[in-house]
N, C-alpha and C positions, 0 to 999 in steps of 0.2 A: 504493499499500499503505499503510496507515493504521499508524502505529507507536503504542505506548503512551504515556500521558500522563506527563510527567515527574513524579518523586516529589518530596515536600517535601524540603527541603534539610536535610541533618543537620549536627550541630554538630562531628561528628568528622571530621577531615580526616588521612589519611595522609601525613606530612611526607617525600614522596618528592622527589628532586631533578628539575627540569625536564627534559623532553626534549630531547635535542640535535639539532645539525644534523651532517650527515655530510659529510666532505670527500671531493672528487671526486679521481680519479687525476691530473688536469692541475692540481689547485691546489696548485703547488710552493711558494708562498708561505706555505701554511698548515702547521701543525705536523701531525704523524701522528697517527692516531687513538688514543685511549686507551680503556681500561675500567675504570669505577669500578664495584667489586663491591656497593656499597650501594645502586646506582640500579638500579631496575626494567627501564630501558632502557640502550642503548649511548650513551656520550658521547664528545665529541671535546675538544681541548685548549682551543678557544674557549669552549666552554660551561663547562669547567673553571675557566678563568679568570675568566669572569663569575661563577662560583658563589663566587670567593673573596671577592667583595664582598657576598654575601648573608649575611645572619644563617644561623648554624648550624641544622639541622633539628631540630626538637623532639623528633620521635618517628617511629618507624617500627613499623608493625602486625607482629604476629608472622609473617604471611605474608613480607613484604618484608625483615624481619629474618632469617629462615631462610635466603632467598635469598642475602642478603649474607654470611651464614656459611658456605653451601655453595659460593659462587661459580659459580652457575647462569648468571650472564649471559656467562660466558666463552664458553661453548658456543653460546649465542645469538649473540653477536657473530661467531663464526667463521663461521656460516650465514650471517649478513647480508652479510659481506665477499665471499662466493663469488657474490654477485648483481651484475647490471650496476648502474650508477649510477642511471640512471631508476628501476629497481625499489627501490633503496635509499632513494631520496628519497621515493617514494610511501609505502612501509611506514613510513618515519620520520614522515611526516606524520600517519599515522593514530596511529602511538604517541604522538607528541607531544600531538597534541589529547586523546588519552585519559588521558595522564599529567598534563595540566594541568587536567583537569575534577575538579569535586567529586565526591564519593560519590553523591549522587543523579542527576548526570548520566552518571557511569559506568555506574549500574545501568540507565538508559535506553538509553545506547549498546549494552550487552551484550543487552538484549531485542531490540533491532532487529537485531542481528547473528545472533541465535539464530533469528529468522524467516527470515533469508536463507540459513542453512546447510543443505546437503542431509544425507542420510544419512552420507554418508562424512566429512564434517567433523564431524557429531555423534557419530560413532564415535571420531574423533581426539580429541574434547574428552571423552568418556567415559573413554577410555584414560589421558589425561593427568591429569584431575580424580581418578581412583581413586588415583593416587598423590600428587597435591598437597594433597588435603584430609585426610590422615593426619597426625595430630598425636600425638607421644609425650607424653601428660599428665605423665610422671613427669620429663620434660626440663624441663618449665615450672613445675610446682608445687614448693613446698618440700617438702623431705624428710618433715618432720612430717605434712604434708596427706596425702603418698603412702602413708605408713604408716597413716594413718587408714582410707584407701581401702582397702587391701590387707587390712585387719583385717577386712573383710566377706567376704573369700573364704575358701572351705573349703580343706582341706590338698590335694586334688588340683589345684585351681585356682592355687594358689601354687607347686605344683611345676612346673606348666607355664608360670607366668608367669616363673620362674627360667631358662627356656630361652630367652627373647626375646633379650636382650641381657646385656651386663655390668652396665649400671645397673640393669636390672630384677631381676637375680639377686642384686645387693647389697641392693635393697630387700625382694625376697621372702624372703631367708635371714635377715632381721634379726630379732634376739632377741626384741624387743617383739612383732612379730607372732605368732612361733611360741609365745610364752609365754601370749599370749591364747588361742591354739589349744588349747593344752594345758589351760589352765583350763577350757576349755569341753568338754573330754572326758574328761579323767583323773578317774578316781574317781566318775563319774557318766554318765549316758546325755545326749548331746546333743539338745536339742529339735528342731534342724533334720534332723540325719541319722539319730539313732538310735543311733550308735556310742557306746560307752562303753569307755574304755581302763583299764588295770589302774593301781593308784598304785605298785605295787612298793615296798613299805615298805622292804624290805632294801637298796634302791639308794639309799636317802637318806644311810646313812653308808657311807663308805668301808671296805671289808673285803677284806683280802688273801686269796687262796686258801688253804686250809688246808695245812699242811705234813705233817701226819700222813701217814703211809705207806699206799700203796695197799693193799686187802684182797686175800686170796688168791683167785685166779680163780674157786675154787669158791663164793665168798660173794657175788660180785656177777655177774650176768648181763646183757648189754645186748641190747636189741632196739628196733626202730624201725617207725613205721608212718607213711607220708606220703600216705595217702588216707583217705577215709572209710570207717569199719568198716561193713559192711552191719548193718542194724538190724530186719531182716524177723525174723518169729517162727521162721522154719525155722532161722536162723542162731543164734538163741538157746536152741534147743531142747538140753537137757542131759540126762544120765542121771539117775537117781534119786541121793538123798544118800549118802554112803558109809556103810558098815556101822556105824561108830563111834557115829553118830546113832541107829541103828534101835532101840536099846532104849529111847528116851525118846519122850515125847510128840511128835506132828507138828510139825515147824517149831520145836521147843524143843531147843537144844544145851545141855543141862545135863549135861555129862559130868564127874563128880566124880572128880577124879584121886585117886588113892590118897596117903595121908599120906606125907610124906617123913621119913626119919629125920634129914635134914640142918636142924637147927633153927638153923645159924649166921646171924648177921646180916649177912652180905655184906660182910667186910672189904675193904678196898682192893685191888685187883689191878694188873698191872703196866700197865694202860692208864690209871691214875689221873692219872699225871703229865701226860698229854695235855690232860686237863680242868682240872689245877690250875696249869699253867704260866702264866707272866706273859702278859697279853694284848699280842700283837704290835701291835696298833693304837695302843698306847699311844706306841710308839716311831716311828710314821709321820708324816709331814709332812701338813698339812691336806689335805684332797681338792680336786681340781681340777674347777672347775665347767665342765660340758658344754654345748655349745649346746642350746638347746630344741627345735631341729628334730631333733638325735640322739635327744633324750628321746622325743619323739612318734613318730619312726620305730621306735625300740626297743619301744614299747609297742604300736604298731599292729602290728607282726609277731607279737607274742604273741596278741593278740585274733584276728587273722585266722587263726593257727593253732588257737584255739578254735573257730573258725567252721567251718573245714574239716577239723577232726579230725587235725591233724597233730602227732605227739607222738613222744617217744623214751621207752623204758621200761626201767628198771633193776629188777633183782630182788634183794633183800636176803634172804640165808640165813644161818640161825643157830639158831632156835627148832626145837624137835623136835615141837612140836605146835601145834595151832591158835592164831593170832594174834587176840586178843580184843579188845584196845583200843590205841589209840595217840594220840600227840600230838607235833608238832613245833613249834618255834620258830626263825624265821630272823632275829630281830632282837635277840637276847641280846647284851648289852654285852660278856659274857665267857663262853664262849670265842668266838673270833672265826669261827666257821663254825655253819652251822644245824645243829640238834641235834633228833634224833628218839629217842623213848622209846616202846617197845613192851611190852605185857604178854601172857602166854600161857597155855595149859593145861599148859605143862611147869612151871609154878609159879615162872618166872624173869621179872625184868624187865631188858631190854637197852637200852643207851644208844648210839645211832649217830650217826656223822658223816654227814650227809646229801650232803655234796660227793662224798666218796670211798667212801662204803658201808661204811667200817670199823666194826666192833664195838668200842666203847670200853670199856662196862661190862656185866657181867653179875651182877645183884644177886639173891642168893638169901636166902630167910627165910621165905615163905609156905609152907604145907604143901598148899595145894590150889591149884585154877586162879586165875589173877588176870584178874578180869573188868573192873575200871575203874582208871583212873589220870588223874593231873592234876598239872601241875608248872609252877613258876614260876622266877625268878632264883635262889630260895634252895633251895626244897624240892620233894620229889615225894611225892605221897600215893597209895597204891594201896590197892585193894579187893579182897579175895578171897573164893572160896567156903569158906574156913575160918573164916568169920564176923569176921574182924578186919580192922582199917585200920592200915596201917603208914605212918609219916612217915620219908622218907630224905633224907639230903644225898646227891642224886644224882651230885655231882662226885667225893666220894671213895667212893662206893658203900656207904655205913654207914647202917644202920636207926638212927633217933635215939629213936623211940618206938612203941608199938602201942595202938592203942585198941580196946577190946572193949565191945560193947553191943547188938549184933545177935544174935539167937538163931540166925539161919541165915545163908547165905552173903551178902556184899555185892555187888550187880552194877552200881551206879552211883554216883557221887559229883561234887560240883562245890563249889569253894571260891572265896571272895575274900579281902579283907585282914581280914574280920571273922568271917565264918562259914563253916562245912563242912556240907555236907548229903549224906546218903548214903541209899541205897535198898537194900532188901534182900529176900531170897527170903521172909522173915517177913511180908511186905506192909505194913510199917512204913517210916517215913522217920525218921532221927535227924539234929537239928540241933545242931551243936557250935559253941558259943560260943568264939571264938578269943581273945576278950579275958579272960573270966573262967573257962574251962575247964569251964563247966556245958554241959549237954546236955539236951533234952527230946524226946519223941518225938511225931510226928504219925500218927494212925491215921485211916482212912477208904477206903483202898484193899482189895480183897478177894483180891488175887492179887500176883504179884511185881511189885516196884517197878523197872523198867527203865532209867528216865532221870530224873534231876532238874537243874534249871536254876534259878540264883538271878536274881533281877531286882530292881534299885533303882528302884522307881516314882517315887521323890522324891529324886533325889540332892542336892537343896539342903539336905536336913533330916538330913545325916549328922552323927553326934556328932563334935565336934571333938576330943574327948580320946580318940583311937584308942587309945594305948598300944600296947605289943608284945605280937606274937603269942605264945601258949605254945608254938608250934611253933619253938622256938630251935635252928638247927642247931649251936650252940655246945655241946649236950649236957644242957641241963637236964632233970631229970626230975620236974618238978612234976606232982602227980596230976591226973588227969581225972576229973570227976565226971560221972555218967551221971543224976545227979537232977536235978529241975526246980529251976532258978534263976530270978531275977527277969529278965524279958525286957526291963527297961527299958535293958540294954545293948546290945540290938539296936537298929539304926538305924530311925527311924520310916520306912515305906514299904517296908521290905525284903519282897520277896515270893519265891514259890518255886513253880515249875512241878513236878509229876511226872507220868510217864506210867507206865502199868501193864499188866500181862496181863488185868486185867478189862476192857480197850477203852477205858479213858477217861483224860483228861488233867485234873488237878485244879490249881487255882491257891489256894496259902495264903497267908494273912496271917501272918506270922512272929511279929508282936509279940500279935496275938490269938490266934494258934495254931489258927486255924480256917480250914477250906475256904470260899472266898468266892465260887468259881465252878468249875463241872465242863463240860468240853468233851466232847461225845458226837458220835460221828459214824463212827468206824472201826468195822468189822466184825470185827475179831480184835485179838490183843494188839498194843499199842503199844509198839515196840522203842526208838526213839530220838527226839530232839527237837533243835531249834536254834532259839534265840531271836535274832532279827535285831533289834537296837537301832533307835532313831529314825533315826540317821544312817546307818543301812544299807538304809534302805527306799527303794523308788522313790516319787516324788511322785504316781504314779498310784495306787500301793497305799495311801499315807496319805491321799490325798483319798477313795478308796473307804471307809476306815475311817471318816473323818470323816461321809461321807454316810450310812453305815449307823448311826452313833451319833445323827444327826439325825433318822433316821427312826424310830427307837426311843425318842426323848425322850417322857417321861411327861407333858409339858406338854398341857393340853387344848387344843384348837384352838378359837379363838372367845373365848377367855377374855383379858380385859384385861390380866390379870397375865402370862399367857403371851406375849402380843403384846410388853409391854414388856421381858420377859425376852429374847425373841428379838432385839428391836432392841439390847440391851445387849451379847448375845451376838455381834452382827454386828462389834462394834468390839474383840473379844478375839479374837487370833490363835489358831486350833486348833493345839493341840501335836499334833505327829505321834507315834502310838502304834507301838510295837513289834510285829512281826509273829512269830507262832510258827509253825514248821515241824515236822511230825510224819512219822514213818515207821512203817509197820504191817505185819504180816504177813497183812492183807487184799490185799496187793500194790499199795498206793496210797500216796501222800503227799498229805498236806493242808497247806493253808495258812489259818490261824485269825486271825480277829479277836478280840484279847484282851478288848475292850471288850463285845462281845456274845456271845460264846463260840460263834459260827457260823462255819463252814467257808467260806472266800471262794472257794478254789480247790482242786481236786483234780486230781492227776497220775496218768494210768493209762499203764500201759506195761511194766512188769515183769510177767513170768508166774509168779514165784513171791514170797514175803514179803520185804519189805524191812527189812533189819537195821540200816541206819546212813543218816543224812542229813548234809549239810554244805552251808552256802550263804554267799554274800557279796553284795554290791552288785549284781554283775553276773549270776550264775548259781547253779543250785543242781545239787547232784550226789547220788546215792543208790547204795548198795551193796546187793545183794539175794541171796537164796539161789539164784537162777537163775545165779550166778557171773559176772554182768555188772556194770558200773558204768554209770549213764546220766548224761548231762549234759543239764540242762534249761534252756530260757528260761523265767525265772520269771514274766514278765509275759503270756507267750502259750500256757503250758500246753502246750507241745510239746516233746519230746525232740530236742535237737541232734544227739547222737551217742551211741554204745553203745560201750564199752571192753571188748573180750573179751581175757582171758589168764589169769585165775584157774583153777584146777583144782578149785576147791570153793567154798562159799558165802563172800562178800563178808561179813566181819563187823563191820568197822569201818573208818572213812574219814575223811580229813582233806583240806581243802581251801585252797590258796593261791592267789595271783593268775596263777601261772604253772605251777602243778602240782597233781596229786591224789596222796596218798598212801593207800594201801589195804592192809589186813591180811586175811587169808583162812584158812579152815580147812585149807588146803594147806601151811601153816606158813611161808608167804613174806609178805614185804612188797614191794610194787611201788611204784614213784615213776615216774608218768606225767608227763613234763615237755613243757610246750607252749612252752618258750622257743625263741627263734630258733635 
């Protein structure tokens, strides 16, 4: 039998001790056999004595070092001792020759032995090698390298790795690894798995639970759903709108409440002390940092609940007529609980504690239905069908001032630090300058203006001398002028979107006071809008906007100047543009490219008109006259789930990372919570 040719000699030699000689049972003059754990073969005392005069071993390979650490030679020595002396000497001769051989010679010996093995011996080799060749990399590598390797795993693989050994669990649960996982998923969609987790803005600051008393049982009702709500058209079928809407044009809920004799300005009530009390967070110790794995787990639970339509529902009751507008804020520095404010056809504005469902304020002053509201840390602004706009100190429940300028009801408004915009039944938009007190009117729509949205198209050009707002909650009564004033006080690049019953959306330049673009595509009245700023848009949407803009470039192909311009633009990063979302009574929702004025996507699913839309980086929600709320995947144009619970049209909606808040013509507000 021809054996393989010997391989070239390697420079690497494993410094194991030489093979020993075994003492026989009649060798009484020789010492007993001993075992040296760091030797791959058994040794006796004579060899050990000789080894004392040899230089110390330089290095053991990983295989033999592990044998030395585990003491595996002891078991081998016991098996050898059970054999007759002749067999032991024969086996020891083989082991000694192999141990004293170089690595190339060992390889040749092994190749020859393999050719001599039958299947039974090969089976034994396979069984032994399956265990021997397993190496725990994290037992060998430095911790920093191990963490770098684990950083390439996904969350599921990390959780499985943590179940292997205590060493693996210590590495797989390390904060550095999970911080990287969180940065990859939280607030954005992961490029690898497609998951995106909520930021949970309110979790950044420690907030104690509100101590305000729980509301009466009749004010808050609780319900829950642990399974997906059926979204078939038969499940969504509802009866005709209630009779209170029948006297007005189809799908137009213009119910003019009779004027109230109560012209009071909503003085402070017994609940004001709750809103004006000192902030309890001022007296608390700093928040404790939680492990990043816990942060990821919490947000993963919420995202799974969104995908599987698992939620709990609370119903807030207090209004005596349909709820037409709402806004909530969970990150106010004071009070230390999330605040919800709602406006209704019952001519009142109510302030709620979202944690407990308690009504904290009921502000009266408007004489007809309240159709729009918006608030911040300091003030609340409301628009009413009585043609007026009121500014409130919402913590005290006091009206600060009243703005008159529209000839008919005010149905929408939007403000920032410098400008207030309001839309009216009179088909006009008024822009109120909060620095100077001046105002001017934009005309262009031919029907009701249902929604307005301010946009800073050039944030870097803001006026540095902002000054104080005329809406001072201290009670200043400086007059508001509705005459035209110099537009130089409005920051350059300040734009305004407006949506109307004429079926169009217009984009206005507030410095030029002209319409610069009209969005046409809806087949009926446009009722609501939502502007997603650049940092809220998906990269896919931003890319699509850029490609559309390049396709519509006016540069002539083939021109040398155009080619040079194209090359120059290649080195200028494209700025991601905002995205506009609109809902209409044509039962659809559209996503618009504001550069071209073209609809990028259209969402179909509601069987009646869409009254309200809201969106964030992860999803889009809509409320409809069909009494349902739909949750959409913004990038796939598909409905993820349908929420059923209101008994009348859903007229207003708000979206947070773990909840939806909706108001309806059934006089109730519902909080749909997807938190774990």
